[in-house]
C-alpha positions in Angstrom: 104.4 -114.1 -6.8 103.9 -117.0 -9.1 103.3 -116.7 -12.9 101.2 -119.6 -14.2 100.3 -120.8 -17.7 97.4 -123.2 -18.2 97.3 -124.8 -21.7 93.8 -125.2 -23.1 93.0 -128.4 -24.8 89.2 -128.0 -25.4 86.4 -125.6 -25.1 85.0 -127.6 -22.2 88.2 -127.2 -20.2 88.4 -123.6 -21.0 85.0 -123.0 -19.6 85.9 -125.0 -16.4 89.1 -123.1 -16.0 87.6 -119.6 -16.5 84.8 -120.5 -14.1 87.3 -121.5 -11.5 89.8 -118.7 -12.0 87.1 -116.0 -11.9 85.8 -117.3 -8.7 89.2 -117.6 -7.1 90.1 -114.4 -5.1 93.8 -115.3 -5.0 94.2 -115.1 -8.8 94.9 -111.9 -10.7 96.1 -110.7 -14.0 94.3 -113.1 -16.3 95.4 -112.8 -19.9 95.6 -115.1 -22.9 98.7 -116.3 -24.7 98.6 -117.6 -28.2 101.8 -119.6 -29.2 102.4 -120.7 -32.8 105.0 -123.3 -31.8 105.1 -126.3 -29.4 106.1 -125.5 -25.9 108.6 -127.7 -24.0 108.9 -127.7 -20.2 111.8 -128.5 -17.9 110.0 -131.6 -16.6 109.7 -133.1 -20.1 106.1 -132.2 -20.9 105.5 -130.9 -24.4 102.4 -128.9 -25.3 101.7 -129.3 -29.0 99.8 -126.7 -31.0 96.4 -127.4 -32.6 96.1 -126.3 -36.2 99.0 -123.9 -35.8 98.1 -122.4 -32.4 98.5 -123.3 -28.8 96.2 -121.3 -26.5 97.0 -120.7 -22.9 95.6 -118.7 -20.0 98.3 -116.8 -18.1 97.6 -115.7 -14.5 99.3 -114.8 -11.2 99.0 -116.0 -7.6 100.8 -115.3 -4.4 100.8 -119.0 -3.3 100.5 -122.5 -4.8 97.6 -123.4 -2.4 95.0 -122.8 -5.2 96.1 -126.0 -6.9 94.1 -128.3 -4.5 90.9 -126.4 -5.2 91.6 -126.5 -8.9 91.7 -130.3 -8.8 88.5 -130.4 -6.7 86.9 -128.3 -9.5 87.7 -131.1 -12.0 90.7 -129.4 -13.6 93.9 -131.3 -14.4 97.2 -130.0 -13.1 98.8 -131.6 -16.2 98.1 -128.5 -18.2 99.4 -126.1 -15.5 103.0 -124.8 -15.7 104.9 -122.2 -13.8 106.0 -119.8 -16.6 109.7 -120.3 -15.5 109.5 -124.1 -16.1 109.0 -123.4 -19.9 112.3 -124.1 -21.7 113.8 -121.0 -23.3 117.1 -120.0 -24.7 117.2 -117.0 -22.3 118.8 -118.2 -19.0 118.7 -114.7 -17.3 116.0 -114.9 -14.6 115.1 -111.2 -14.9 114.3 -111.4 -18.7 113.3 -115.0 -19.1 109.6 -114.5 -18.6 109.6 -111.6 -21.1 111.4 -113.8 -23.7 108.9 -116.6 -23.2 105.7 -114.4 -23.4 107.3 -112.5 -26.2 107.0 -115.6 -28.4 103.3 -115.5 -27.9 100.5 -113.1 -29.0 99.2 -111.7 -25.7 95.5 -111.0 -25.6 94.0 -109.1 -22.7 90.3 -108.7 -23.6 87.8 -111.4 -24.3 86.5 -109.5 -27.4 90.0 -109.5 -28.9 90.3 -113.2 -28.3 86.9 -113.7 -30.1 88.3 -111.7 -33.1 91.4 -113.8 -33.2 89.4 -117.0 -33.1 87.1 -115.9 -35.9 90.0 -114.6 -38.0 91.9 -117.9 -37.7 88.9 -120.3 -37.7 90.6 -122.0 -34.7 89.5 -125.5 -33.6 90.9 -127.7 -31.0 92.0 -131.2 -31.8 88.7 -132.6 -30.4 86.9 -130.4 -33.0 85.5 -128.0 -30.5 85.8 -124.2 -31.0 86.6 -121.9 -28.2 83.8 -119.8 -26.9 83.9 -117.1 -24.2 81.9 -118.1 -21.2 79.3 -115.6 -19.9 81.1 -115.4 -16.6 84.2 -114.0 -18.4 82.5 -111.0 -19.9 83.0 -108.9 -16.7 86.3 -110.4 -15.6 88.7 -108.5 -13.5 92.3 -107.7 -14.8 
């Protein structure tokens, strides 16, 4: 099983991503991760926080074949990272994922994400605010 993290850069891409993920039968366990620090990856990519927060969608798949359809849907693979490609001081494969996600606030429900967004007055660098798409209100976990 693959554990993916997709870093969100704008409300528009969040809506595109959620529309894609919720229609993709091979995706499960969708949750949100809110990091308060920049994230560095083993391939040199750095994801910088916006106004103190970096919002990501975390999900699982059994294969990597979904990536082609993701691109066809207009999503960039530049924001997609295998969780284990995120740099971390923990080198133990059995605890590494827990250490990485432990640095983030994990949010499962859309209503809890909405509360977080209102409480922090979060805005992306492009000035957009994150809104929950209609399609997400009945998402599967």
